[in-house]
Structures are given as C-alpha cells and as structure tokens.
C-alpha positions in Angstrom: -0.5 46.3 4.5 -0.3 49.1 2.0 -2.2 51.6 4.3 0.1 51.2 7.3 3.1 51.3 5.0 1.9 54.6 3.7 1.5 55.8 7.3 5.0 54.6 8.1 6.4 56.6 5.2 4.4 59.7 6.3 5.6 59.5 9.9 9.0 58.2 9.0 8.8 55.2 11.3 8.3 51.5 10.4 8.7 51.5 6.6 11.1 48.5 6.7 8.7 46.6 9.0 5.9 46.7 6.5 8.0 46.2 3.4 9.5 43.1 4.9 6.1 41.9 6.1 4.5 42.4 2.6 7.4 40.5 1.0 6.8 37.5 3.3 3.0 37.7 2.8 3.3 37.8 -1.0 5.8 34.9 -1.0 3.5 32.7 1.1 0.5 33.6 -1.1 2.4 32.9 -4.3 3.5 29.6 -2.9 0.0 28.6 -2.1 -1.2 29.7 -5.5 1.2 27.3 -7.2 -0.6 24.4 -5.5 -3.8 24.9 -7.4 -4.7 28.1 -9.2 -8.4 27.1 -9.8 -9.5 24.8 -6.9 -13.0 23.2 -7.0 -14.4 23.5 -3.5 -16.9 21.1 -2.1 -18.4 21.2 1.4 -15.6 19.1 2.9 -13.0 21.5 1.5 -15.1 24.4 2.6 -14.7 23.5 6.3 -10.9 23.2 5.9 -10.8 26.5 3.9 -12.8 28.4 6.5 -10.8 27.1 9.5 -7.3 27.4 8.0 -7.9 30.8 6.4 -8.4 32.5 9.7 -5.5 30.6 11.2 -3.1 31.4 8.4 -4.1 35.0 8.1 -3.6 35.5 11.8 -0.2 34.0 11.7 0.9 36.2 8.8 -0.7 39.2 10.6 1.6 38.6 13.5 4.7 39.2 11.3 4.7 43.0 11.6 4.6 42.8 15.4 7.7 40.5 15.5 9.7 42.4 12.9 8.9 45.8 14.5 10.3 44.5 17.8 8.3 47.1 19.7 7.0 46.4 23.2 5.5 43.1 24.5 3.9 42.1 21.2 7.3 41.5 19.7 7.5 38.2 21.5 6.1 35.5 19.0 3.4 34.1 21.2 2.2 37.6 22.1 2.3 38.6 18.5 0.1 35.6 17.5 -2.3 36.4 20.3 -2.6 40.1 19.3 -3.0 39.2 15.6 -5.6 36.4 16.3 -7.4 38.8 18.6 -7.4 41.4 15.8 -8.6 39.2 12.9 -11.2 37.5 15.0 -12.4 41.0 16.2 -12.0 39.9 19.8 -10.1 42.9 21.1 -8.2 41.1 23.9 -4.7 42.6 24.1 -1.3 41.6 25.4 0.2 45.1 24.8 1.8 46.0 28.1 1.9 49.7 27.1 -0.7 51.0 24.6 0.3 54.3 23.0 2.7 56.0 20.6 5.5 56.3 23.1 6.3 52.6 22.7 4.7 51.7 19.3 4.8 53.4 15.9 1.6 55.0 14.5 1.9 52.6 11.5 2.0 49.5 13.7 -0.9 50.8 15.9 -3.0 51.4 12.7 -2.1 47.9 11.5 -3.5 46.6 14.8 -6.7 48.5 14.2 -7.0 47.5 10.5 -6.7 43.8 11.3 -10.0 44.0 13.1 -11.7 45.9 10.2 -10.5 43.3 7.7 -11.5 40.4 9.9 -14.9 41.9 10.5 -15.8 42.1 6.9 -14.5 38.6 6.3 -16.8 37.4 9.1 -19.8 39.1 7.5 -19.2 37.4 4.1 -18.5 34.1 5.8 -21.7 34.2 7.9 -24.0 35.4 5.2 -22.6 33.7 2.1 -20.6 30.7 3.1 -21.6 29.1 6.5 -25.3 28.7 5.6 -24.1 26.6 2.6 -22.2 24.4 5.0 -25.3 24.2 7.3 -23.3 25.9 10.1 -24.0 29.0 12.1 -27.1 31.0 12.9 -27.2 32.7 9.5 -29.3 29.9 7.9 -32.2 30.9 10.2 -32.2 34.6 9.2 -35.5 36.0 7.9 -33.7 38.3 5.5 -30.9 36.1 4.4 -28.9 37.5 1.5 -29.0 35.2 -1.6 -25.9 33.1 -2.2 -25.1 30.0 -4.2 -23.6 26.8 -3.1 -20.0 26.8 -2.1 -19.2 24.2 -4.8 -18.5 26.9 -7.4 -17.5 30.4 -6.5 -19.8 32.0 -9.0 -20.3 35.7 -9.8 -23.4 35.6 -7.7 -21.5 35.0 -4.4 -19.1 37.8 -5.4 -22.2 40.0 -6.0 -23.4 39.3 -2.5 -19.9 40.1 -1.1 -19.7 43.4 -3.0 -23.1 44.5 -1.7 -22.0 43.7 1.9 -18.7 45.5 1.3 -20.6 48.6 0.2 -22.7 48.7 3.4 -19.7 47.9 5.6 -17.4 50.4 4.0 -20.1 53.1 3.8 -21.1 52.9 7.4 -17.4 52.9 8.4 -16.7 56.0 6.3 -19.7 57.8 7.8 -18.6 57.1 11.4 -15.0 58.3 10.6 -16.4 61.5 9.1 -18.7 62.2 12.1 -16.0 61.5 14.7 -13.6 63.9 12.9 -16.5 66.3 12.6 -16.8 66.4 16.4 -13.1 67.2 16.6 -13.4 70.0 14.1 -16.5 71.4 16.0 -14.5 71.5 19.3 -16.6 68.7 20.9 -13.8 66.1 20.9 -10.3 67.7 21.2 -8.5 64.3 21.2 -10.4 62.7 18.3 -7.9 63.6 15.6 -8.1 62.4 12.0 -5.8 59.5 13.0 -8.0 58.5 16.0 -11.2 58.9 13.9 -9.9 56.5 11.2 -8.6 54.1 13.9 -11.9 53.9 15.8 -13.9 53.7 12.6 -12.0 50.6 11.8 -12.7 48.8 15.0 -16.3 49.9 15.7 -17.9 48.4 12.6 -15.8 45.2 13.2 -17.1 45.0 16.8 -13.4 44.7 17.6 -12.7 47.2 20.4 -9.0 47.9 19.8 -8.1 51.5 20.5 -4.8 53.4 20.2 -5.7 55.0 23.5 -4.7 53.1 26.7 -8.0 53.8 28.4 -10.2 53.0 25.4 -13.1 55.3 24.7 -12.9 56.8 28.3 -10.0 58.9 26.9 -12.5 60.8 24.7 -15.4 63.2 25.4 -19.0 62.2 26.2 -20.0 63.4 22.7 -17.7 60.7 21.2 -19.2 58.0 23.4 -22.8 58.9 22.5 -21.8 58.9 18.8 -20.2 55.5 18.9 -23.2 53.8 20.5 -25.5 53.7 17.3 -22.6 52.5 15.2 -22.0 49.6 17.6 -25.7 48.8 17.3 -25.4 48.8 13.5 -22.3 46.6 13.7 -24.2 44.0 15.8 -27.1 44.0 13.3 -27.6 41.4 10.6 -25.8 42.8 7.6 -28.2 41.1 5.3 -30.7 43.7 6.4 -28.4 46.4 5.1 -28.2 44.4 1.8 -32.0 44.7 1.5 -31.9 48.3 2.6 -29.5 49.1 -0.2 -32.1 47.6 -2.6 -34.8 50.0 -1.3 -36.4 47.6 1.3 -35.8 49.7 4.4 -38.9 48.2 6.0 -37.1 44.9 6.7 -35.6 46.4 9.9 -39.1 46.7 11.4 -40.3 43.4 10.1 -37.3 41.3 11.1 -38.0 39.3 14.3 -34.4 39.0 15.3 -33.7 42.7 14.9 -36.7 43.6 17.1 -35.6 41.1 19.8 -32.0 42.5 19.5 -33.2 46.1 20.1 -35.4 44.9 23.0 -32.5 43.1 24.7 -30.3 46.2 24.4 -33.0 48.5 25.8 -34.0 46.2 28.7 -30.4 45.6 29.9 -29.5 49.2 29.4 -32.4 50.3 31.6 -31.5 47.8 34.3 -27.8 48.8 34.4 -28.8 52.5 34.4 -30.9 52.0 37.5 -28.1 50.1 39.2 -25.5 52.7 38.4 -27.8 55.6 39.4 -28.7 54.0 42.7 -25.3 52.4 43.6 -22.7 54.2 41.5 -19.2 52.7 41.5 -17.2 50.9 44.1 -14.6 53.6 44.1 -13.6 56.9 42.7 -12.7 56.7 39.0 -11.0 58.9 36.4 -14.5 59.9 35.1 -15.7 60.7 38.6 -18.6 59.1 40.6 -21.8 58.1 38.8 -24.4 57.6 41.5 -27.1 60.2 41.3 -26.0 61.6 38.0 -28.6 60.7 35.4 -26.6 61.5 32.2 -23.5 59.7 33.3 -25.4 56.7 34.5 -27.4 56.5 31.3 -24.4 57.0 29.0 -22.1 54.5 30.7 -24.9 51.9 31.1 -26.0 52.1 27.4 -22.4 52.2 26.2 -21.2 49.2 28.1 -24.3 47.1 27.5 -24.2 47.8 23.8 -20.4 47.2 23.7 -20.6 43.8 25.4 -23.8 42.5 23.8 -22.4 43.3 20.3 -19.0 42.0 21.5 -17.3 45.2 20.5 -15.4 45.5 23.8 -14.9 49.2 24.0 -15.0 50.8 27.5 -16.3 54.2 28.4 -14.9 53.7 31.9 -13.4 50.9 34.0 -16.4 48.8 34.9 -14.2 46.9 37.4 -15.1 49.8 39.7 -18.9 49.2 39.4 -21.0 47.7 42.1 -21.3 43.9 42.2 -24.9 43.7 40.8 -24.0 45.8 37.7 -20.9 43.7 37.1 -23.0 40.5 37.3 -25.4 41.9 34.7 -22.4 42.7 32.4 -21.1 39.2 32.9 -24.3 37.8 31.5 -23.9 40.1 28.5 -20.7 38.2 27.6 -22.8 35.3 26.4 -25.5 37.1 24.4 -23.8 38.2 21.2 -24.9 40.2 18.2 -27.2 39.2 15.4 -26.6 36.4 13.0 -24.8 37.8 9.9 -23.1 40.5 11.9 -19.6 41.0 13.0 -20.6 40.2 16.6 -19.6 37.0 18.3 -20.8 34.8 21.3 -23.9 32.7 21.1 -25.9 35.1 19.0 -29.3 36.7 19.5 -31.1 34.5 17.0 -30.1 31.3 18.9 -31.3 32.7 22.3 -34.6 33.8 20.5 -35.1 30.2 19.2 -34.3 28.7 22.6 -36.8 31.0 24.3 -39.5 30.2 21.7 -38.9 26.5 22.0 -39.1 26.7 25.8 -42.4 28.5 25.5 -43.6 25.8 23.0 -42.6 23.1 25.5 -44.6 24.7 28.3 -47.6 25.0 26.0 -47.5 21.4 24.8 -47.1 20.2 28.4 -50.5 21.6 29.1 -51.9 20.6 25.7 -50.1 17.4 24.8 -52.1 16.8 21.6 -51.3 20.2 20.1 -48.9 20.5 17.2 -47.1 23.8 17.6 -43.9 24.5 15.5 -41.3 27.0 16.6 -41.8 30.1 14.3 -39.3 32.8 13.5 -40.7 35.8 11.6 -43.9 33.9 10.8 -41.9 31.0 9.3 -42.0 27.5 10.9 -38.5 26.3 11.7 -37.5 22.8 10.8 -37.1 20.7 14.0 -33.6 19.7 13.0 -32.6 23.3 12.9 -34.1 23.8 16.4 -32.2 20.8 17.7 -29.0 22.2 16.1 -29.5 25.4 18.0 -29.8 23.5 21.2 -26.7 21.4 20.4 -24.6 24.5 19.6 -25.7 26.4 22.7 -25.0 23.4 24.9 -21.6 22.8 23.2 -20.7 26.4 23.7 -21.5 26.3 27.4 -19.6 23.0 27.8 -16.5 24.4 26.1 -16.8 27.5 28.3 -16.8 25.6 31.6 -14.1 23.2 30.5 -11.9 26.0 29.2 -12.4 28.1 32.4 -11.1 25.1 34.4 -8.1 24.7 32.0 -7.2 28.4 32.4 -7.6 28.3 36.2 -5.5 25.1 36.5 -2.8 26.4 34.2 -2.6 29.7 36.1 -2.3 27.8 39.4 0.5 25.7 37.8 2.6 28.7 37.1 1.8 30.4 40.5 -0.4 33.1 39.0 -2.9 34.6 41.4 -6.2 34.1 39.6 -9.7 34.0 41.1 -12.5 31.9 39.5 -14.5 34.9 38.2 -11.4 36.3 36.4 -10.8 32.9 34.8 -14.4 32.6 33.7 -14.7 36.1 32.3 -11.4 35.7 30.4 -12.7 32.5 28.8 -16.1 34.1 28.1 -14.4 37.1 26.6 -12.1 35.2 24.3 -14.5 32.4 23.3 -17.2 35.0 22.6 -14.8 37.4 20.9 -15.7 40.2 23.3 -12.2 41.2 24.5 -12.3 42.7 28.1 -13.5 40.7 31.1 -13.3 41.4 34.8 -10.6 41.7 37.4 -7.1 41.0 35.9 -8.6 41.1 32.4 -10.7 44.2 33.0 -11.1 46.9 30.3 -8.1 48.9 31.5 -5.9 45.8 32.0 -4.6 43.2 29.6 -4.0 39.4 29.1 -0.2 39.9 29.4 0.1 38.3 32.9 -1.1 34.9 31.6 1.5 32.2 30.9 2.3 31.5 27.2 0.5 28.1 27.4 -2.7 29.9 28.5 -2.3 32.5 25.8 -2.0 29.9 23.1 -5.0 28.1 24.5 -6.9 31.4 24.3 -5.8 31.9 20.7 -7.5 28.5 20.0 -10.6 29.8 21.9 -10.7 33.0 19.8 -10.3 31.0 16.6 -13.1 28.4 17.2 -15.4 31.1 18.8 -15.1 33.3 15.8 -15.9 30.5 13.3 -18.9 29.4 15.4 -17.0 26.3 16.8 -18.2 23.6 14.4 -16.1 24.4 11.3 -13.0 23.9 13.4 -14.1 21.0 15.7 -15.4 19.0 12.7 -11.7 18.8 11.5 -10.8 17.1 14.7 -13.2 14.2 14.1 -12.0 10.9 12.4 -15.2 11.0 10.2 -14.1 14.1 8.4 -10.8 12.6 7.2 -12.3 9.3 6.0 -12.9 9.2 2.3 
C-alpha cells in the first residue's frame, strides 16, 4: 500500500486511509508469522495455502475501501466484492460512480494496483505451484518453466518467480511509457501519466479496471490500438517470456498452444468485424455508428474479442448496443480464456485445444478401431489421465456455470430484481471466468451494484474458485481432504 499512500500524500487526500490500512495489514501479517515462522509445506498444505491466501488478501484489500468511506464500495459486502474482483483480476465492479469526483486518486490507484499484484501472483501460482499439485492447465505446457516440488520453497522456485517478475514488470513499464508517449505526442489528450500507470497495471493483469467510467472508450483510437497487443501478451503463457529472456525467442513460433491462441483471436476478430461492418450497432452510441466503416469495425471487433478471450474485460465501446449475432459471438468468448500460465481466466486455450484434439482422435478411432493414436500436444503424447483430467475440469466448469446461473436468477427473483436469463448467465460466466463485464444489466458501462448482497457474496465465491481453477478450493470441501 506504499504506492497509493505516496499518491495520497501528493494529492493531499486519503493519507489516513492508507496508514490505518497498512497498520491493520502489518498486524495481521505479524500475527500469522507468530504461528510458524518456517512452515514445511506439503501438497495438502499447499491446497489450503493457495485457497486461503487469495481469500485473506482480498479481505485485507477491502479495508481501504471501508475506511475511506467513499461511495458504494464503503459498504463491507461491496468492498469485499471490489477487492476480490481486483485480486482475482476479474474487473467486475460495484462502484456506482467511477471517477475522481467521488473517490480519491489514491483509492482509485489502489483499485488498479490490486489487479496488478493479483495478476503476478496468478502467474507464479500457475507456472510454479499448481503443476506441483497436479492442478491446472500449466502442467500441459510445452514450454513449462522449471520449478521444484512445493515441499520445500527452495531458491530455484524463487528464481523462477524472479524471472517471471522481470517479464511482467518489464512489459508493464513498456506499456505505461508508450501510453504516456501517445499523450505527449498529442495522440491521446486524456491519457495522462496517472492514467498511463493505472491502465498499465490492469492490462498486464488482464484485469480491466479503469479510472474512467466508460473504460477505454474514454480514450482515443490510438490508445485502443496500442492496448490490443499488450492484452495479447497478457493472455500468453508467461513461461514463453521466461524462455525468451534466456534467448529462446523461437519458442513463440514452436509452441502449439500459442499458435492456436493467435488463431482463435484472428478467427473471431474477423467474424465480429464482418458482423459489425454489415450490421453495425443496435442504436446510436457515444462513438457513433460502426456499420460500413472499416477502421471502426476492425478496431472495435479486434479490441473486444481480445479483451474477452484474454478475460481482460476492457471495453472500447458499449457492446450492449451491438447486433444480436455479434453479442452471441462475444458470449462464447466468455468461456475461452487465455493461455495456461497467463493472467487470463476461464477454461483456458490449452484445455479447449486438448478437447478438440481428443474429439478428432475419437472420430479417427471410430473408423479405425484397431489404431492406437495418442493425443499429442507440441509433438508430445499426453498421458491419458491428463486428458481425462481436462475433460473432468471442463465438465465441472460448465456444471458450476449452469448451477450458479440458476442460483443467481432465483436469488434475483427472491428480491424482486428484474433479471433476464441472459443477464444472469453472462454475469456468472463473467465472474466465474474472471472476465468482468457481461451483457444487459452487467454490460461494460454498467455494474454489479443492483444485485442483492447475497448474490454479490456468491459471486465473490465464484471469482475466488474461478481464479484458482476451481479444484484447489473445492478439494477443501471434501471429507477426504480433512481425514488424516
């Protein structure tokens, strides 16, 4: 919290908020440290550590919102929602009024920074820890970064984390510099140094929070074009950057998942571009009509497809105004996700790739029942147990989605909230997949504020389990885990 404290001192607003929050955080940390200053972690403890770390950090992260007492996020449930959305890099918000009129610049930067910290934590978790617990898509990566077992936190795992930090911090700094460069060049009048830092924090985290009420629509076309490649980088397997830092740049072209990832982005961007160019939007918007304008159709299509596939959640315009076919394509994007080992959420590209390859294998063996044909990823045959695990996770993810959508819809009806099925489904897909914006009432220019507190707490749970790839949290709910 030192950075927002420095901003609070500079702007003369919110110093007490962050001093008090830091005291509380240090007290909690000191208390936990007294329990065991040198814990020996096994796999069982690893699951508990992974799950409770994100929960505890999000609860502590809510403290500045409550102490500041500014706007709707001062209410405890809303503060927890906003903090969990930040640290899980979801980007769903319950801020009724986004801007400096109601909130201090220091508090708004804390909101941005929670996503940046959470994003880096997720990268280290996905590349160095979850594979050791046999959880997540990272164990299938062709270019997996080396990491030891979780039993001992050795210097080698710290080495991996440092390399990932270098890539993450370096790309973030480059984006901040380029955004501010556009401002200095007169191409982005509103992209001040503050805004450049704020958006650099949330792009690389695939977070999507913005100090501007209308997200990236509030900035020039040059800003939107510049942010696109950084969103692509954020959704890329960070282990590839680890290899690139070691001089192995060719891994990007050799990696099967990365090629499939780029292909998915290109295919859906082309499809949405055609739909926007032909059909435009359902109504006039702040950025004007799109139909028939090639540059606008191309820019908004690529931006929104990349934003939703990588689960960043930025919006270059209100896609609630788009035609129905384009919206349905974007709805599918809520389930795709970034690469394994990236800050992206949802199902993840590598899992969909394995599912498609295994379906292709089943079709082949149906015709040739005697053939032995393993599922290969990057020329490497996958263990059948890993393939079954991918199917189990994907099915579990979809089951949780449908059950959660029903829970949200029923809870809304209980409180008299006017909620249609598509809005409920998109809200669940956006929180479980850590995307942020959905459709209708939770569209990119709206918020999750209208939902009752019970639904918000349920969505906090969805963001939590979705960010940790479900299993590390759900395993704690099984009797088997607690039996010695």
